C-alpha positions as CSV (number, residue, x, y, z in Angstrom):
1,M,-40.5,-1.6,-20.1
2,P,-40.1,1.9,-18.3
3,I,-37.9,4.3,-20.3
4,S,-36.0,5.0,-17.0
5,L,-35.0,1.2,-16.4
6,S,-31.5,1.0,-18.0
7,W,-30.4,4.2,-15.9
8,I,-31.7,2.2,-12.7
9,E,-29.8,-1.1,-13.8
10,K,-26.8,1.3,-14.2
11,L,-27.3,2.3,-10.8
12,I,-27.5,-0.8,-9.1
13,R,-25.1,-2.5,-10.4
14,I,-22.8,0.0,-8.9
15,E,-22.5,-1.0,-5.2
16,T,-22.6,1.4,-2.8
17,T,-23.6,-0.1,0.3
18,S,-23.2,2.1,3.3
19,F,-19.5,1.2,4.4
20,E,-18.3,1.3,0.7
21,S,-17.2,4.2,-1.4
22,N,-19.9,5.7,-3.8
23,L,-17.6,7.9,-5.5
24,G,-17.6,5.8,-8.8
25,L,-21.7,6.1,-8.8
26,I,-21.6,10.0,-7.9
27,E,-18.9,10.8,-10.3
28,T,-21.2,9.0,-13.2
29,V,-24.1,10.9,-12.3
30,R,-22.0,13.9,-12.3
31,D,-20.8,13.7,-15.5
32,D,-24.2,13.2,-16.9
33,L,-25.8,16.3,-15.0
34,E,-23.2,18.1,-16.6
35,R,-23.3,16.6,-20.1
36,H,-26.8,17.7,-20.1
37,G,-26.1,21.6,-18.8
38,A,-26.7,21.0,-15.0
39,R,-23.7,22.4,-13.1
40,S,-22.6,20.4,-10.3
41,T,-20.8,20.6,-7.1
42,L,-19.7,17.8,-5.0
43,T,-19.1,17.8,-1.3
44,Y,-17.2,14.8,0.4
45,E,-17.6,13.6,4.0
46,A,-15.1,13.4,6.4
47,T,-13.0,10.5,4.6
48,G,-13.2,11.7,1.2
49,R,-14.1,8.3,0.3
50,K,-17.8,9.6,-0.1
51,A,-19.2,12.2,-1.8
52,N,-22.8,14.2,-2.7
53,V,-23.3,15.6,-6.0
54,F,-25.9,19.1,-6.1
55,A,-26.4,20.3,-9.3
56,T,-28.6,22.9,-11.0
57,L,-30.0,22.7,-14.3
58,P,-30.8,26.7,-14.8
59,A,-34.7,28.0,-16.1
60,A,-34.6,29.3,-19.6
61,D,-33.6,32.9,-18.4
62,G,-30.3,31.3,-17.3
63,S,-31.6,32.0,-13.2
64,T,-30.3,29.1,-10.9
65,Q,-32.4,30.7,-7.6
66,G,-35.5,29.4,-6.6
67,G,-37.2,26.2,-8.4
68,I,-37.6,22.3,-7.2
69,V,-34.8,20.5,-5.6
70,L,-35.3,16.5,-6.6
71,S,-33.7,14.6,-3.6
72,G,-32.7,10.9,-3.5
73,H,-29.4,9.4,-1.4
74,T,-27.3,6.6,-3.3
75,D,-26.3,4.7,-0.4
76,T,-28.4,1.7,0.4
77,V,-27.8,-0.9,3.2
78,P,-25.6,-4.2,3.1
79,V,-26.8,-7.3,1.9
80,K,-24.5,-9.3,4.3
81,G,-26.6,-12.5,5.5
82,Q,-29.9,-12.5,3.3
83,K,-30.4,-15.0,1.0
84,W,-31.6,-13.3,-2.4
85,D,-33.2,-15.0,-5.2
86,S,-30.8,-13.0,-7.7
87,G,-27.7,-11.1,-7.2
88,P,-28.4,-7.9,-5.5
89,F,-26.2,-5.9,-8.1
90,E,-27.7,-7.8,-10.7
91,P,-30.7,-6.4,-11.5
92,T,-33.6,-8.4,-12.7
93,V,-36.8,-8.4,-13.8
94,R,-39.6,-11.0,-13.6
95,E,-43.3,-11.0,-12.6
96,G,-43.7,-6.9,-13.1
97,K,-40.7,-6.4,-10.5
98,L,-37.4,-5.1,-10.7
99,F,-35.7,-6.7,-8.3
100,G,-32.2,-5.5,-6.5
101,R,-30.9,-3.7,-3.6
102,G,-31.8,0.0,-3.9
103,T,-34.6,-0.5,-6.2
104,C,-36.7,1.0,-4.5
105,D,-34.7,2.7,-1.7
106,M,-33.9,4.7,-3.6
107,K,-32.3,4.2,-6.9
108,G,-35.6,3.8,-8.8
109,F,-36.1,7.2,-8.1
110,I,-32.8,8.5,-8.9
111,G,-32.8,6.9,-12.3
112,V,-36.3,8.1,-13.3
113,A,-34.9,12.0,-12.8
114,L,-31.5,11.0,-14.3
115,T,-33.3,9.7,-17.4
116,L,-35.6,12.6,-18.0
117,L,-33.0,14.5,-18.0
118,P,-33.1,15.5,-22.0
119,E,-37.2,16.5,-21.4
120,M,-36.1,18.8,-19.1
121,K,-33.3,20.5,-21.0
122,A,-35.7,20.1,-24.1
123,A,-38.7,22.5,-21.6
124,R,-38.8,26.1,-21.4
125,L,-38.2,26.1,-17.6
126,K,-39.3,29.4,-15.8
127,E,-37.5,28.1,-12.7
128,P,-34.6,26.0,-12.4
129,I,-34.8,22.1,-11.3
130,H,-32.0,21.4,-8.6
131,F,-30.6,17.6,-8.1
132,A,-29.3,16.9,-4.6
133,F,-28.0,13.1,-4.3
134,S,-26.3,12.0,-1.2
135,C,-24.0,9.6,0.7
136,D,-24.9,8.1,4.7
137,E,-28.5,8.4,4.5
138,E,-28.5,4.9,5.4
139,L,-25.7,5.7,8.4
140,G,-28.2,8.3,9.6
141,C,-28.7,10.9,7.0
142,V,-24.8,12.1,7.9
143,G,-23.6,12.7,4.6
144,A,-26.6,15.2,3.4
145,P,-25.4,18.1,5.8
146,Y,-21.9,18.2,4.1
147,M,-23.5,19.3,1.1
148,L,-26.5,21.3,2.9
149,A,-23.8,23.2,4.7
150,D,-22.2,24.1,1.2
151,L,-25.6,25.5,0.0
152,K,-26.2,28.1,2.8
153,A,-22.4,29.1,2.3
154,R,-23.0,29.9,-1.4
155,G,-26.8,31.3,-0.5
156,I,-28.1,29.1,-2.7
157,H,-32.3,28.8,-2.3
158,A,-35.1,26.5,-3.3
159,N,-38.8,27.1,-3.2
160,G,-39.4,23.6,-2.5
161,C,-37.9,19.6,-2.2
162,I,-39.4,16.8,-3.1
163,V,-37.1,13.8,-1.4
164,G,-37.8,10.2,-3.6
165,E,-38.2,8.0,-0.5
166,P,-40.9,5.2,-1.5
167,P,-44.2,5.6,-0.2
168,D,-46.0,4.2,-3.4
169,M,-45.9,7.5,-5.0
170,R,-47.8,8.6,-2.3
171,V,-47.4,12.1,-0.6
172,I,-45.8,11.9,2.8
173,V,-46.1,15.3,5.0
174,A,-44.4,14.5,8.2
175,H,-42.1,11.8,9.7
176,K,-40.1,11.5,12.8
177,G,-37.0,12.5,14.3
178,I,-33.9,9.9,14.3
179,N,-31.7,10.7,17.2
180,A,-29.1,7.3,17.3
181,Y,-26.1,7.1,20.4
182,R,-23.7,4.7,21.5
183,C,-23.0,4.8,25.2
184,R,-20.2,3.0,27.2
185,V,-20.3,2.1,30.6
186,H,-16.5,1.1,32.6
187,G,-16.3,-1.2,35.1
188,H,-14.1,-3.0,36.7
189,A,-12.4,-6.9,35.9
190,A,-11.9,-9.3,38.8
191,H,-12.2,-13.2,39.0
192,S,-15.8,-14.1,39.3
193,S,-15.4,-15.3,42.6
194,L,-14.5,-12.2,44.3
195,T,-17.3,-10.0,42.9
196,P,-16.6,-7.0,45.3
197,H,-13.3,-7.2,44.5
198,G,-14.9,-5.6,40.5
199,L,-17.7,-3.3,39.2
200,N,-19.6,-5.0,36.4
201,A,-19.8,-3.2,33.7
202,I,-23.1,-5.3,32.1
203,E,-25.2,-4.8,35.1
204,Y,-25.3,-1.4,35.2
205,A,-25.4,-0.9,31.3
206,A,-29.2,-3.2,31.5
207,R,-30.1,-1.0,34.6
208,L,-29.6,2.0,31.8
209,I,-31.2,0.1,29.1
210,C,-34.3,-0.8,31.3
211,F,-34.7,2.9,32.5
212,I,-34.6,3.3,28.4
213,R,-37.3,1.1,28.1
214,D,-39.1,2.8,30.8
215,Q,-38.8,6.2,28.8
216,A,-40.7,4.1,26.0
217,D,-43.2,3.1,27.8
218,Q,-44.2,6.1,29.2
219,Y,-44.3,7.3,25.5
220,R,-46.5,4.8,24.7
221,R,-48.9,4.9,27.5
222,D,-48.9,8.6,27.8
223,G,-48.1,10.3,24.7
224,P,-48.4,12.7,23.3
225,F,-50.1,11.1,20.2
226,D,-50.5,12.1,16.4
227,N,-52.6,9.6,14.9
228,A,-51.7,10.4,11.5
229,F,-48.9,8.6,11.9
230,D,-48.5,4.9,11.6
231,V,-46.6,4.8,15.0
232,P,-48.8,7.7,16.3
233,F,-45.9,8.8,19.7
234,T,-42.5,9.1,20.3
235,T,-40.1,5.6,20.6
236,L,-37.5,4.8,22.2
237,Q,-35.0,1.4,21.7
238,T,-31.7,-0.4,22.2
239,G,-30.8,-2.1,19.2
240,T,-26.8,-3.7,20.1
241,I,-25.3,-4.7,23.0
242,S,-21.6,-6.1,23.8
243,G,-19.5,-6.7,26.9
244,G,-17.2,-9.0,29.0
245,I,-14.7,-11.6,27.9
246,A,-15.7,-14.8,29.7
247,I,-18.6,-16.2,31.9
248,N,-15.8,-16.3,35.0
249,T,-15.0,-12.6,34.9
250,I,-16.7,-9.7,36.0
251,P,-17.1,-7.4,32.8
252,S,-15.3,-4.0,32.8
253,Q,-17.0,-2.7,29.8
254,C,-19.9,-2.6,28.3
255,E,-21.2,-0.7,25.2
256,F,-24.6,-0.8,23.5
257,G,-27.0,1.3,21.2
258,F,-29.8,2.9,21.2
259,E,-32.2,5.3,19.2
260,Y,-35.3,7.2,19.5
261,R,-37.3,8.9,17.3
262,N,-39.3,11.8,18.1
263,L,-42.6,13.1,16.8
264,P,-42.5,16.4,15.4
265,G,-43.2,18.8,18.0
266,V,-41.3,16.5,20.8
267,D,-38.4,18.3,21.7
268,S,-35.5,15.8,21.3
269,A,-32.5,17.3,23.6
270,P,-34.9,16.6,27.0
271,I,-35.1,12.9,25.9
272,I,-31.4,12.6,26.0
273,E,-30.7,14.5,28.9
274,R,-33.1,12.3,31.4
275,I,-31.1,9.2,29.9
276,K,-27.9,11.2,30.8
277,D,-29.3,12.5,34.3
278,Y,-30.7,8.8,35.7
279,A,-26.7,7.6,34.5
280,T,-25.0,10.6,36.3
281,N,-27.1,10.9,39.1
282,T,-28.1,7.5,39.8
283,L,-26.3,5.1,38.3
284,L,-22.4,6.6,38.8
285,P,-23.0,7.7,42.3
286,R,-23.5,3.6,43.0
287,M,-20.9,2.7,40.7
288,K,-18.2,4.4,42.3
289,N,-19.0,3.4,45.7
290,E,-17.7,-0.1,43.9
291,H,-14.8,1.2,42.2
292,A,-13.5,5.1,42.0
293,G,-12.7,4.3,38.7
294,A,-16.6,3.7,36.9
295,A,-17.4,5.4,34.1
296,I,-20.4,6.3,31.7
297,D,-19.8,8.0,28.5
298,F,-22.4,8.5,25.6
299,E,-21.6,9.4,21.9
300,L,-23.9,11.1,19.1
301,L,-23.6,8.8,16.5
302,A,-26.4,10.6,14.5
303,T,-29.2,12.9,14.7
304,A,-31.7,14.2,12.1
305,P,-34.8,16.9,12.4
306,T,-38.5,15.7,11.9
307,L,-40.4,16.5,9.2
308,D,-44.2,18.5,9.3
309,A,-45.2,19.7,6.1
310,S,-47.3,22.9,6.0
311,E,-50.3,22.2,3.5
312,Q,-50.6,25.5,2.5
313,A,-46.8,25.2,1.2
314,A,-46.6,25.5,-2.6
315,I,-45.1,22.4,-2.6
316,T,-47.1,20.3,-1.2
317,Q,-50.1,21.4,-2.8
318,L,-48.5,21.3,-6.3
319,V,-47.5,17.7,-5.0
320,R,-51.0,16.5,-4.3
321,A,-51.9,17.8,-7.1
322,L,-49.7,15.9,-9.4
323,T,-50.8,12.9,-7.6
324,G,-54.2,13.4,-6.9
325,D,-53.4,12.3,-3.4
326,R,-54.9,14.0,-1.0
327,D,-55.0,12.2,2.0
328,V,-52.7,12.9,5.3
329,R,-49.7,10.2,5.7
330,K,-47.0,10.9,8.6
331,V,-44.5,8.2,8.9
332,A,-42.0,6.9,11.7
333,Y,-38.8,6.5,9.6
334,G,-36.7,9.1,9.0
335,T,-35.3,11.1,5.5
336,E,-33.7,14.2,4.6
337,A,-36.3,16.1,4.0
338,G,-36.2,17.2,7.5
339,L,-33.2,18.6,6.5
340,F,-34.1,20.6,3.7
341,Q,-37.0,22.0,5.8
342,Q,-34.7,22.9,8.4
343,L,-32.4,24.8,5.5
344,G,-35.6,26.8,4.9
345,I,-37.2,24.7,2.1
346,P,-40.5,23.6,2.4
347,S,-40.1,19.7,1.7
348,V,-42.3,16.5,1.2
349,V,-41.6,12.5,0.5
350,C,-43.1,11.0,-2.8
351,G,-41.3,8.1,-4.6
352,P,-41.7,4.7,-6.2
353,G,-41.8,1.7,-4.2
354,S,-43.2,1.1,-0.6
355,I,-41.0,1.1,2.3
356,E,-42.1,-2.1,3.3
357,D,-39.7,-4.0,0.2
358,A,-36.6,-2.0,1.3
359,H,-33.8,-3.4,3.3
360,K,-34.4,-7.0,3.2
361,A,-33.9,-9.9,0.7
362,N,-35.2,-9.4,-3.0
363,E,-35.8,-5.8,-2.6
364,F,-38.3,-4.7,-5.3
365,V,-39.8,-1.9,-7.2
366,T,-42.6,-2.6,-9.4
367,L,-42.6,-1.4,-13.3
368,A,-46.0,0.2,-12.7
369,Q,-44.4,2.3,-9.8
370,I,-41.5,3.1,-12.1
371,E,-44.4,4.3,-14.7
372,Q,-46.1,6.1,-12.7
373,C,-42.9,8.3,-11.1
374,E,-42.3,8.3,-14.8
375,S,-45.6,10.3,-15.6
376,F,-45.1,12.3,-11.9
377,M,-42.3,13.7,-13.2
378,R,-43.5,14.7,-17.0
379,K,-46.1,16.3,-15.2
380,L,-43.5,18.1,-13.0
381,I,-41.6,19.2,-15.8
382,R,-44.8,20.7,-17.6
383,S,-46.1,22.4,-14.5
384,M,-42.3,24.6,-14.5
385,S,-42.7,25.1,-18.1
386,L,-43.4,28.2,-19.7
387,P,-46.5,28.1,-21.8
388,G,-45.7,27.1,-25.8
């Protein structure tokens, strides 16, 4: 069995789905980091129910600047409505796989890092190792910015960051940006037999949703394209919608959620501006002709920047050397790597497990992948250690 199995199992047993507090896990991790000499700081999100932890294991000379960040998120997606063959928070090993919520996304990576803390402490590090474990990544990377703002305020800098999301211990050098919005369309209720007296919010929301789909079709048809991505163009989609109270009542409200994921190099701002312009200058005048109180408003729910790592960056070359992976891989899903890059810390993605096994019932990571991550982490420690 991998030596990190017990730590990973401990993390899985602490439920940290995105709508629950993660403080129990964060405080457990903080205590272990500090027990091994890593100086820790917690940063809390707005409600105080969740926190990030950033810790630094100093170099042999006591320095705390520079070095490499090991980054992972502590929250997981919910399990409601999923049919599991074993308890999602009761880690189970069978057929060479560890099952449980968060096994690959991404408590496996965190557990490996914590298991090897004693080896990191025993090594004569020539530069520090930092640990950045965040909250609310699954809600759109909204927790890590509190931690990164604190690092900027304290003047803490690192030379590189490895985000342990699950690409089968291969190297990911780029991913798309994430932009999530909620739109509310305000109409006017009336009896359905008196349609001229009302304003149907669902129908106008549908027009706006179709406009968003038209934008998606245009990117799919015309690009720009980057064929190194699994989905090689910018995408848009509407994911949720609700409105109306009865079939015989003209709906006064309709709310829907949509997102878009932009390629590196595709500015995200003009995309939402086109959507807002269509709502404000095309739909809203028509709506106000039917009812003066009509309105459309937008709320930004989450945003995270793209990642576009340089092949010349030291962290890219190091992780490629340690894994032996030279292929160029870019992915449509987002991670916190873009946030670290935005802070000026070059970043790549590399961790155990497959993204295809995340977020669904019977999530798992193979024991072989955990062992591969342990081997990678030991090579990293050696590469950061002084001779002898």
